[in-house]
N, C-alpha and C positions, 0 to 999 in steps of 0.2 A: 276480341280485338277491336271491334267497332265501338264498343263502349269506352275503351281507353282513348281511342281517337276522338270520340265525342267529348269526353271530359277535357282533353287537351284543347280542342277547338273552343269549347265553352270558356275555358280559362283565358285563352287569348282574346276572345270576344269581350269578356269583362275587362280585361287589361286594356284593350284598345279603347273602350268606352271611358275608362278611368283616365287614360292619357289625354283623350280628346276633350272630356267635359269636366272631370273632377280631379284636378292636380293634387288637391289635398288628400284624396284617397290614395293616390300613388305614393305620396310621402309617408302616409301611415302604413301602407303595405311595405314600403321600403324599410321602415323602422323594424318591422317584424322579420322580414326575410334577410335584411342587412345586405351583404355583398354577394350573395349567391346569384341573384338575377339582375339587380339594378346597380347603377353607379350614380352618384349625385349629379354628375355632369349630364348624364342622359336625361334625368328627370327635369332638370332645370333648363337645359339648353336645346334638347332634341325631342321635346314632348310630342310635337305633331308628327315628326318622322317616325318615332317609335310607335305611336298610336296607329299610324297607317300600316306599318309593317306588321304589327300584331293583328290588325283587322284582316290583312291579306292572308296571313297564316291561318287564322280561324276560318275564313271562307274556303281556303284550300282544303283544310281538314274536313269541313262540312261536305265539300264536294266529294272527297274520298269516301265518306260514309255513304252518301247517296248513290254513288256510282261504283261502289266496290263491293 
């Protein structure tokens, strides 16, 4: 179970970094995943907000691994 939480936390950490620093990566990932995770308006208009949310989720999941 801890391994699954670790993978999810790692995913959100990479996603947060992509939203905050490499918007082009997010657009490429968006083309691959299509409408399951992203919406064009989120990528273009809410990149900082989504990046911070993903960063907080990854920190929370890492915290669960370390203290659970």
